[in-house]
N, C-alpha and C positions, 0 to 999 in steps of 0.2 A: 746837300752835297759834300759839306765839310767832313760827316759822318762815312760817305760813302769812299771818298777818298782817304781815310786813315785805314780805313778796313780792307780796302785794295792794295795799299803801301806795305800796311802789314800784312795781308797774305802773299804777296810778292816776296815780303823778305824772309817769314817763317813757312810760309805754306801749312798753317794750321786748319783742322775742321774748325775751332773754335770760330776763326774770322768766317766761313760759310754758315754757320749756323747763326751768329750773330745778323750778318746780309739778310739772311731769309727771316728770321725774327723783325727786321726791320720794315722788308719788303709786307708780311704777314701783319703789322700793325699799320701800316701807312705811311710809316716815317721816311720809308725809301722807294723808291719802284727802278725794276730792271734799265732804266733808261739813266736814271742817273749813275748805276754802275759801268753803264756804258760810257758814259761821258767820264768818268772816274778811270777806266780804263784807258782814256784815250791815247795816251804818250806810249802807252806799252803797246798797245796795237799796231800802230805805225810806227812803232820802235824799227831799227835798223838790224838789231840784234832780234837771231833766231829764235833764243830762247827767252828771249822776253815777250815777244809775240807767241809764242805758243805757252805761254804761263799764264798769258791774262785770257786767251781764250779760254784755256783749263776752267779758268777760278770762275769765268762768267759759266762756263757749261758745269760745273760743282752744284753755283748756284740756282739755276736754273732747274737741275734733278731732283732739288728738293723743294721746289718754291710749290704755296697750293696755287692749284690750276685756276681757281676765280680770280687770281690777282694781274692774272694777263688780257687786256683785252685786246681787239682785232687790231687796231692799233701798233700796240706792243709785239703782238705774232707777226706784224708784217714786217716789222724794222728788224728783230731778232733771224726771221728769215730772210730777209737779203744780207744781214751782216753775215749771216753763215752759209750762205751760199756764196757771199767772196771769198770767205775764207777758204774753201773749197781750193780755190783755184792757186792757195799758197802750198807747197809742198808739205811747212814746217805749221799750217796747224791745220793741216788735212785731219791729224785723227781727235784731236780737242774739238774740232767743228764738229767731223760725223757723233761722236758723241754727245755735243750738243742737239742737234738735230734728230736724234733716236730720244730725248727728252722731248723738243719742241713739239714733234708728230702727234705725240699721246694727248695735247693738250686738244680742248671743245672745240675752241676759238677759233683751229686753225682752218680756211677758206680753201676752195678748189684752185684759185690762182697761187696761193701759194703754195699747194700741193706739187701743182706742177715744175713751177718754178723750182723747189726740193729735187724733183725726178733728173729735170731737165741739168742742172748743175750737177748733180750726182752721175748722171751718164755721160758725161761733156767732160768731167774732170778727176774722176775714180778712177784709178786704175789698180782692178785687185790683186794684181800679181804682184805687185811691188807692195802691196801692205798686207803686214803680219795678221794671223788668226783672228785677234779679237779686234783688230777694226774691221776684219772685213764681216766680222760677226754683227759690228754695228751696221752694217751696211744692209745686210738680211735683215734685220732688226727693222730697220727701217722701211723699208720694201713691206714688212709681213704688217707691220700696224698699220701702212697705209690700205693695204689690202684689206684689212681687217674693216678700218674706220672710213675709206673714201674710194669704196669700189667702183663707183659710180662713174667717179673723175676719172678712174686710170681709164675706164672701158671708153671714154670719151678720148682720151690720148692716142688710141686704138695702138696701132704698128709703131708709135715711137714708144710708148711704154714696152710692148713686147719687145722689139728690138732691143731696146735700151736693159731691159731684167735679162735677156738672154744673153748678153755682153757680159752684162755683171756675174751672171751665173756660171759660166761656160768656165771648167777648168779645178772647181773646187774639191779640195778633197780632207778638209777637217769635218769628221764625225756630228761638231756640235753645229757647225755650219750647213751642213747637209739636213739635217733635222728640222731646220727651216727651210732650208731651199725646198725640200721635198714637198712641206706645208705649202707653198706658195704655188709652186708648180701645181699640184694637186686642184686647187683653188681657180689658178687663171685656165688651166686646161679644161675645167668643168662649166664655169660661167662665162668664161671670153671667149670672142669669134677669132680662133686661133688658126682656122683654115690656113690661110697664107704664111702662115708659122711653124705648121705643124712639124717639119721637118727638122726646125732649127731644136724644138723642143724634144723630141725625138732623140736627136744626140744629148742635149744634157739632162736628159732622163737613162736612158737605155744604156749609157756609156759607165754607168755603175753595175751596170746588172751581169753576174748573179755579186752580190755584196761577199766580199770575203774578210771584210774588216772584222780584228780580232782584238777588244778591249784590254790595254796592257793592265799589269797586277794593282792594284788599289787604286782604279780609276776613281778620282774623284767627282766625276760628271755624272757617272753609274750611266751613259749609252750602251746599253746592249748591241749584239749584230742581228737580232731578232725585233730591236724597236727599227734600226735603220729597214731590214727588209720588211717588215710591214708597211712602213711610211713608203718608201720604192713600190711596193707592188699597189699600193693606191696611187702613186701618180701613172702605171704601167697600165691601171686599169682606167682612166681618168677620161677616155674617149672612145668612141668606135673607130675614129681615125688612124690610134697607132695600129689597127689590125693589119693593115697589107706591109708596114713595117714592121712591127714586132712581131708579128709569126716567125719570118726566115733567123730571127736572135735565137728563140725559143727554140728551133729544131736544132741550129747549129751547137748551142748548148748540150741538147739534147744526145749529140751524136760524142762530140769530144769529150765531155765534161766526164769530171770524175762522180761517186756516187752523191756527195753531197752537193754538186752542184746541181745535178738532175734532178733532186726531190724541189731542190728552191726553185727550179724552172718548172715543177710540175705544179706545185702549189702557187708557183703565180700565173699560172694559165689557166686553174681552176679559177680565180677569181677573175681573167683577163677576157676568156673566150667568150661568157653571156654578154659582157659589154662590147667585142669585136663585134658581135651579130653572126646571124645564121651564112651570112651570103661569103661572110669571111672563115667562117670555120668550113664550109661544105667547099669553098675553094680550093684552101688548104687540108682537107679531112684526108685525102688519101696519104700525103708522107707525115701528116702527123699520127695517123692509123701504122703507117709503117717504125716510125721510132719508137711510139708505145707497146706495141705488137711485141718488137724485141726484148723489151723490158720486163713485159710480162710473160712468153713464154721462154725466153731465156734471162733468167734473170739473174740478178749480182748479188742481191739480198732482198729480204724482205719487207725491208721499210720501203725501198723505192720501187718494188712492186707492187704494195700498198699504193701508194702515190699515182703510179701509174692506172691504176683499175681505174683510183678515183676520178683522175682525168678525164680516161673514156669516159665516163660517165657521164660528165659535164660536156664532154663533146657532142656525144649523140643526145643529148638534151638539147643542145645548140643548135644544132642541124635540124632541127623539128622545130624550134621556140616560134618559127613563123608560121608553122600550120595553123589552120583555122582550130579553133579550140573544142569545134563538135566532127572534126576529123577523126573515126577511130578506126576506119578500112585500114588495110595492109597498105591501100593505092598509096597512102601518104607516109608511108617509110620510105626514106632515099635510097639510091642505088647503094652507095657506098654502104649504107647499115647492112643494105642487103648481102654487099659481098661479105664484109665480115661474120656477119652470122652463118653464110657457104663456109668461110673457111673453118670458122669453128664445129659444126657440124662434123667437116672432112676429119677433124682431129677426133672427136665423139666416137667416130667407128673402131676408134682402136682404143677401148676405153681403158685397158689396163696399162696403156705408156704415159708417161708424165706429161705431153702433149697435150693430154685428154683434159687432164685434171686444170693445166691453164687457161684449155678451151674454156671449160666450166666458167672460170671465174669470170671470162669477158662474159659469159651469158648472164650468170648472176649480178653482171654491172649494168649490162642491158635489163635486167627486171627491174631492176632499184630505179632505172630511168622512167618509169610510167609511161603512159600513151601505149598507141600500138604496135611500136618495137617489142615494148616489153611483154606483152602477149605473145606476138609474133616469135620471137628467139624462143621463149619457155615454153609454147609451144612445139616447136621443131624439136627442141632438145628433146622435150619429153617423150615424143612420139620416137623419136630415134631412140632413144634409150631403153624405151619400153620395148619396141622390136627386138633389140638386140640381144636384150634379156630372156626373151619368149625363142630366142633361134638357136637351135639344138648344137651348133655349131659353136655357141657361144658361152655353153654353159661353163665353162671356168674361168671365164670371167666375169660373173653374176656380181661377184663381191665387190667390184671395182664398180660396176654401174652402180648398184645400191647406195653405193659413197656414193657417186656423183648426181643420183637424183636427189640424194639427202643432202646435198650441199645446195642443188635449185631450190628444194622445197625451202630451207634456212634462210636463201636471200630472198624470196617471194613473201616470205614471214614478216620481213621490213623489220620494224623496232617492237613488234608486241612481244611482249613479254608475259601474258596470261591467255589462256586457249580459250574462246569460243564456240558458241553451237552455232551452226547458220539458220537462220530463222526466216529470212524476208529476201525474196527472191529481186527486191528492187534495192538493196544496198551492192555497195562498188564490190563487183566481184574480182577473186582473184586470178591471178594469169592462167593458175592451175586448175578452172575451174572445170574445165573442159576436159582435163586429163587424168581429174581425180578419180575415179572408179578405177580405173585403170591402174593406178598408183597402188592405189589402197590394197587390189588383189594382187598386186608383185608385192608387197612391203610383208602383207600378211604369208605370203606362201615364202618369201626369202625366212619368216621367223623358226620354217621349220628345218632349214640347212643350219649347222652349227658356223659353217663361214661368214654365212649373209647376214644371222642371227642378232649379233652386235650393230650394223651398220643400219639394220633394217628398223630395231627399236630407234635408234638415232633419226632415222627417217619419221618414225610415226608419230615420235616426239614432237617434230618440229612441224608435222601436218596437223595434229591435234592444235598445236598451240597457235597457226595460223587463223587470222580472223575472221570468221564465217565463212567457213571454208567445210567443217566436216558437221555431218546431221547429226542428231541426236542417237537416232536408231544404227548411226553409222562409229559413235563411239560406243555404246553397247559391242556390237561384233567387234570391234579391236579389242574392247576390257574381253569379254570370253576368249579370244583366241591367246591375245596376251597372258591370260591369269593362266593357262596351261603351262607355261613356262615354269608356275610355282608346284607344277606337280614332281616334277625332273628332279632327279638324285641331286644333291650339291653340289657332286663334284662335275656333272652334267653342266651346268648353267653358274659355275661360279665366277665365270668373268663377265655374266651380264645380268647378275642379281640386281648391282646398284643402278641399271641401265633401265631395269624392268620396272623397279620401283618409281624411276623418275617419271617416269612415261604412264605409269599407274597415278601419283601424284600430281601429276599435271591434269590428266581427265579428272580427279576427283575433284579439285577443284570448281569444275563445271558440270559436271554431273556424276555427282556422288553416288544417286541409285542403282547406275550399274556396277560401282564397286560390291554397293550393300549385298546386292544379290546376286553374284556373279564371284567376286574375287574374295571375299572375307568369308564365306562357306566354306571354299577349298581351304585357306591358311587356319580357321577354326578346326578342321577336319583333322590338322595334324598335330592339336593339343589335345593326348588321352585323357580320360578323367582318373586312369588309375597309371602312376605313376612310373616311367619305365625303371628297372632294373638299374643295377651301377656296371653290368657288362653289356648293356644296350645301347652302346656307343649311337649306333644309326639311327635309333629313336628321341634318344636326347637331343641330336644333332639338327631332329628335324622341328622338334618344339623350341629350340633357340632359334631357329631359321626361321620359321612363321614367326614367335615374339617380336623379332626384330622387325621384319617386314610390317608386322603388323602396327607396330610404334610408327615407321614411317609412312605408314599409308593414313592413319586415323587421325589426322590431327584436324579436319574439317570435321563441324560439330554432329554433323548427320551421323557419319562413321564413327566418330568418338564416344557418341553415345551408346552405339550397338557394341564398341568395343567394352566400354564400363561394365556392360552387362553381360555381356559373355564371360568375361574374365570373372568379375567378381562372382560367376557362379561356379566357375571352377575353381575359385578357390575356398569357397563353403565346401564341395568336395573332398578338395586335398587338405582343409585344415578342422574338418571334423572332428570330434574329439572321441579317441578311444581308448577304451579301458584295458585293452591289449595290444600287444605287440604282433600287431598281425601284416605289417609294410614293413619297406626300409626308412627307418625315421629322415637320415640323411639326406637320400635322395628325394623324397617329398618336399622335405625344407628348398633343398635345391631350384625344386619343378616350382614352389611356390614364389619361392626369392626372385626367381627368371619372371615369373606372370606380374609380380609386383613393381620389378625396376622396368619392363616395358609398358605398364601405365605409367609411371612416374617418369619416364623418359619424355612421353608422349606430352603428358601433363608443362612440365619442362618449357618445351617448343611453344602449346600454347599461350603459357604464361609470358613467355618473350615475346610471343608475337601479340600482348595485348587481345587475343580471344576475348568475346563478350558471354562467350557460353559456359566460363568457368565458373564464378560465383554461383551457378544454379547446383554445382555439384557438392556445396555445402549441406545441402537438404537430400540431393539424391544418394552420395556417395559416404559422405565421412562417418554419420550414423552408422551405417553396414559396417565401417572400417571399425569403428569403436567396438562395436556389439560382437564382431570376430575376435578382434584382441582381449578385450574386457572378458571373455568367457573362455576365452585361453588362460587368462590370468587366472581367472577362480577356480578354475579346474586345479583336482588335489594332483602332488605331487606324484600320486601312484600311476597316474593315467598320461595319455600320450596326447598331448595338446601342440600341436605344429607351431600353432601362431604364438606360442609363447617364445620361441625362438629370437633372442636378440635380433639376430641378423634380419630376420623377418619384421621386427620394431622397427628399427632403422627406416629402411625402406619406406614400412605405412607410414611413419612421421614425417618422411618427407614429401609425402602425398598429402599429407593434411596441412604443412605450412606452406606446400606449393598453394593449394585451394586458398588458405588460410589469406595469405597475400591477395589476393584478388579482391576481397570481400571490403564492403564500404566502414567507414568508423561501428555505422548503428548494427549491421552485423557482425562486426568485431566482436563489441562487446554481447552480444546475444550467444555468440557462441564460447565468448571467454566465459560468461555468467554461466554457462552450460560444463564445462572442465570445471571449474571451481565447487560445482555443486555434486558433482561425481566423485573428485578426488578429495577435498575436504572434508563433504558431509556424505560421502556413501551413495549420493540420489543420481542414479544412472540413466533416470528418464530418458531427460532431454537429449542428454549426449548421444545416448544407444537409440534415442526414438521408440523406445520402449524397456520392457522388462529383460532380463538374462534370464538365461536357464539354469542357471546355478541360485541357489538360494544363500552361498555362502556373503558375508557384508565384506563391499569394496572399500579397503583403507587402506591405502599403498602406500600412506603417511605416516602409518603409525609402523612406530620402531621393533614392532614385532610382527610386521606382515611378510606375507610370505614374498620368495625371491623374484615371482612371479610378476606378482601384483607390483611390486617394487621398481621390477624392469620397465613393466606398462607406462610408468611415471613420464620416457622419453616422449610419449604421446601427449601429454599436457605439456611437455615441454616445447613442442612443436608448433603448438595454439601460441604459448606466450610470447615464442622467439620474434612471431612475423606480425604480432600486432602493432597498430599504428601508435604516434605516442601520445593520440589525443583519448586512446582508450583507457578508462580508469581501471583498475586492478578492482573487483567485486569483495574487499576485504575492507574489516575496519581498520585495520593497521598493518600497512603493507611493510613497516622496517619488523613489527613480531613475526610475519608471515614469512619473512627471507631469513630471519634469525633463527626460526625452527627448524629452517629449510638446510641452514647449515647445518644445525644439528645432526639432522637427518642423514645428511651426507658424509658426517665426519662418525657415523655409529660406524664401527669394528662390522659390520654386519654387509655394508653397503659395499656392493663392488665398482670396480674401475665403471663399468658402464652407466652406471647408477649416480657414480658421482659427476660422471660427464653430462649428465643431461640437466643433474641440478644447476653446475656452474653456467650452464645456460641461460636457465632460468633466473638466475643471480645477476648473470652482464646483462640481460635485456631489459630487465627491469630496473637497476642502476644506471643506465644508460639513458634508458628515457623517463625515468619518471626522480630524477637525483634529489628534486627538491623536497620529495616523499619520504626518502629514507635517509632522513639527514642523521633519524637516531640510530639506525641500522648501521653505517658509516662509523659514527662516533663511536660506537658498541666495538665496533671493528679495528678502531686504532687503541682503543682504550683497553676494553676487555680479553678480544677474540686475540689480538696482537699477543698479550702476556702468556693465555691460557691454552694457547695450542702453537702459535706460530714460533714462541721460541719458550717453551717449556722445556726443558732438558728435561724431565720427570716423563713424560709420557715418551711412548715408543717412536724411532725413529719415522717409521710408515708412515704414523699420524701426521709427524711434522712435513714430512714431504706431501701429504696431500693437502694439508694446511695451505702451502705454498700454490698448491693448484688454485684451490680455492683465492686465494689474496690475487692470486693474477686474475683469473676472471675479473673479481670486482676492480681491482686494480685497472684490466683494460678497457672496462668500461667507462671509467673517468678520462681516461686519457685518450681516446679518440675523440671525445667531444672537447676537451683541452680542459678538464676540469682545475680549479685550483688545487681540489682535496688530494688528487693524482699524487701528487708532491711528496706527501704525507705516507701514502702507502709504499711509495717508492723507495723513500728513505728508511721503512722499517725492512727492506729487503736486503737495502746496502748495511745492515746493521750484520744482517744475519751471513754475511759474508766473513766475519769474524769467527762462525761459530764451525768448529770444524765437521762436526756431523752431517749438519746440511747444508754445508757454504756452497757447494758444486751446484746443488738444486737451487739456491738463492742466485745465484750467478748466470744458471740456465734462463730462470724467471727474469732479470734483470736484460738480459739478449730479447727474450720470447716475447716481449711486451710489446715490442716494435712490429712484429710479422704479422702478415693479414690475418682476419678472423672470418672463419665460417659464419658466424652467428651476427656479429656487428656489421651488416652490411647494407646498403641502401635498399637493398632490394629487400631486406628484413624490416625496413623503415626505422634503422638504427638513425639516433643523432650522430653525426661524423663532422670534424671540423677540418679544411685542409690544411696540408703542411705539419699536423700534429705529430708526423714519426720525425720532420726535420725538428721541431720544437723539441723532441721528449730527446735525439741523439744529441742535439747542442745543449742539452742540462745535462745527460748523464756521463758523457765524453770526456771531457776533462776530469770529474771524477773517478772514474776507471784508469784513464792513464795515469793519474797520480797513485793512485793504489798500487798498478802494476809497476811503479817506479820505485816506490818505498814504504809499501804495508808489507806488515809480514805475513801477510795473507793474500801472497801477490800473485797464487797461482789461480785461486778464485777471482781474483780480478781480470786473470787473462782468460780464462774460463768464458766469463760474463763478455768481456771486448770482442772475443772469437764468434760469440754466438750472434752479438749486437749486428756486426758487420756484416754477418752472410745474410741477416734478416732483411736490411735495411736497402734502399738503391743507391746503387755504383754514385752518382752524381753528391751524394748527401755527402759522403769522404772520401771521395776522389781526390781534392785539395791535400790532404791528411796524409795522403798513400805512402808518402816518402818516409814522414817521422814514423808510422806504423809498420816498417819491416821489421826494424827489428825487435818489435815486442813480436810478432806475428812469429817471424823464425824460432823463437823460445817456444811456440807454441806445438812446434812442431814435435820436440822431445814430451810432448805430455804422451800417457797412456790410452785416453780414450781416443778410440777411433774415429767417432763424427766431428772432434775438433780439428783433427789433423786434415780430415775431409774439407771442413768448412772454410779452415784457413787455407788452403791448397787452392779450392774453388775463387777466392779471394784474390789468392796471388794472381792466378790466371785472368782472372776478368780484368784486372787492372794490370795487368804488365806491361801495359803501352805508356802508361803513367810513370810507372817504376823507373825502365827503360830509358825514361827520355831526360830522368833525375842519373846525370852520370856518376854523382859522387855518391849515390843509394846501391845504384846495381856491382858498381867496381870495388866495393866495400863488403858485401853481400855475393859475389859472384859466385867465390869457392864455396861459399855457407851455403847459397841456394841449390847447386849442382850436387853438394855431397847428401845434404837432407831428402832432396827430392829421388835419389839413386837408393839411399836406404829405405825409401817409402818403397819402392818399386817392386823392391824383393819379396818373395814368396818368403823367406825364411826369415826375413825381420818383421815382417807386414803381413799378417794372414787375414784384412781386408781389401777384398779385391777392389771394392770401390776406391780405396784410399790407394793403390798400387795402380789402378786405371788414373785417377787425378793427377799423381806424380808423373805418370808418365804424358800426359796431356800438355804438362807443364815444363818439361824436358823438351816438347817438340817446339815449345813456342819460343826456347828462348834462340833458338839461332835466327830465327827470324826477328827480332826484335833490341836485341844486344850484340854492340860490336865486335867486329871478331876476335881483335888482339885483347880482350878480356875473357873470353874463353877459350882461346886456342891452347891454354896449358893444360886443361880436361877434357880435350877430345878426343885422347886417346883411352883414357880411363873409361870417359863416358861408355862410346863404343864398345868394349870389353865387357862394361858390365851389363850392358842392354842385350849383348851375346846372350848373356845367360839368362834373359827374361821373357826371349823367344819360346824359350821351354815352359811357361807358366801354364799352370794346369785351366786356366780359364780362358776362353776364344777370344772374350773382349780384352783381356790385357795384353796377351798377344796382338792382337789386332793393332794397340797404341802400341805397342813396343816396339812394332816395326816401322810405323808412319816415324816414332821420335828416334829411331836408325837413322831411318832412312834421311832424315833433316839433318843430323848431326853430321853424317857422311858426307852429304853436299856441300856442309860449310865449312868458308873455304874466303879468307882475306881478298 
């Protein structure tokens, strides 16, 4: 007892939490009891001083809030209940008493009698309007806890609890309290007998509808308007008894509310109508329809119109909800629904008017409601529109009719995304089943007329995608008629080609045999066996269009197989080796390139979709591709070999890479073994599936190999690039192979094309097998760097090529965050002091952070996240130091400009104000690409720099004058730089304060007037925009 008195007196004097914690610890250990504390507080609880009584109850509540639940027995709960209820009668202690009760009601030992005493005391003594928000929150928390834990006791209290709670909740406005109040009301309305009090609960819930609350800025409680709206809707839809009272409120808000209020009302009705029931919906149906009709037929905005259609759908479903589940006849449709349909049919008689579109939206809403009304409304609308279409007096309105029918078909399709063939008459029938034949004939007829062709294609697409509607033979008929559109001249069907392909693609997914027999022959007929001449523009357009269509349609496995066979046959004809020049080689190369590109594009789509049939083409397609290309590579330079053209080799390499990407490790190992046997040993049997026509040895990696053989190395590269990291290279020493490849690449006879393909092999192997190429990396750092990279005795061109090789190896290490990358980067920094290759090294430092087409996840490269950020953070301090204090500061500036241009904006955004003066210096460099990079960087970060007032005010004149200089034709020959400078000038007035740029306004307008005569249209366009922005610029 002495301890309790000491703790109480100490807390009363200091109000420190330590005394509360010590009291709780004493209770937990059994040295103290709550009753001891109450006795120790006796003189304070009975004091005539209001402040002391309040503090006494406050101390007890603080201890109770931290006290373990198991330490209070029923007797202690009873004593505390009596104590706190008595303190509710005292206005000075009511706040800490409510706080204590909010803790007490959560104790498991509280009994039914205590629950009733607490509620009766609260109902008798708590006057909510006299309390602040935080205290009212205690009241709602107490009730919420009791509803959660002692619901049966509250039900026993009956009207006493219901009336008392209503009196507590009435008039509440704070959103934090309302969230609790709405939750309590929801439970009470659902689980309690509130029949006698329904008007009271209606008053304390519907008075808040609609919610207009807007949270204040930086709201610490995180309660949004949507949270309140959702909680209130759950209350409004808690009981059917609200129906007769609630619907008039909704109708009033729909009539007089703002668009936002109307949408809230419609969303609430969507939830409430099914709960209120079919009787209420039918009673108020006409009034609801009148209000909804206004929002649909005379919409104020699309969102409200969409919400009204959803509510209409809910209404008709609810009106028919109590009909027998087996009632499928039209007799079960209510009179109101029939009247709605009748109004819509009247509007549909004039399909060209806007009211018809609105009426069709209503019919579509009915179609989604299911049941007999769906079939009734759809069949009536379809029959009316079909009659209208065939009426000779309505020929001018056929396009409108077809568009309306298309909307109807789309609505009947529902959520189905894929077509399906009707196979069983026992499956659920579409509302369109009865009108299908007439619809199909109407849409086919519409294909023949340009005005109705496009909507007819949309209608047919929706029709074939409707589940269980169109039969297989009908799909064949559609394909037959639609394929005829592909025969027309390009200018006749230019507007519908995309939609035609979309329809045929939809059918290809379920019935590819129809396209195989009817569509593909038409498209293949546009592919001539002999290349059209250069002046045969129409014929070239036909084959381009045909190839584009084939690429789009032949994704499905059966069709793709046909595509491969037919296109490869064309390639064999085009790429046949000719001893004499009997044809236009350039035209033939362009035709072959188009065929290969179509094949590659289709493969790309299939690989992205993870189609399972792609791997089989490692045996069916790749050997033929290699045979085609290697025959050309081995042909004499005196004959014409179209397939030896580097442009065709690039597309072929893409096809090989795409197929290889889909192979598993075992099949990739088999493929790479065949590739190494061909390219390192001359054994082409495995890679080509047989012998070649030529007897010339195949040795592309020999230094004296012909240019055609060397160019074919890109095919080998495409295999290596796509390999998984688990695939081992079939060589004794990978480091030796890579070193020999570097020597092959650096040979003076190597072209840029050959060096690039070699760099791809280097990058892929170093990235995926870094542990196996340690000797190669060591040689690069110790030997190659001195013999090629820094060797001033060799030609400058050779050193630049060595830098490109160095970039490939360095990037391969960098993207996987390998420690060795730092040493390679250091060598590039050393080159910045070499005046011969300093700019090339600077560009390399910047481009190392750029995206790479070879080292990608799709090519199974090893990539580490944030490698760009790590690289930027490592080199940026060195570049800034070099720019500010190096004798080769220009090279450092070039490196910085390239680096900032390729890394994401977020990486350097925080450093942008300090980078401003450095970037402005770069605008004086002669290199136009660097100027373009810098201006684009300034444009993309203009908001950041404009937020730094000192940066902009300090450089305002420099920025304006630099951009004016770079947008003049006489000063800047590159149109890209001129356009970029004008774009930046156009941005300045919108982001920089007027007082900073006002002195330059007259000069800018004068100079921009000259740019309006620029010879490039794109530059003139930017000049107009910039001059307009500056002309409107004012304080």
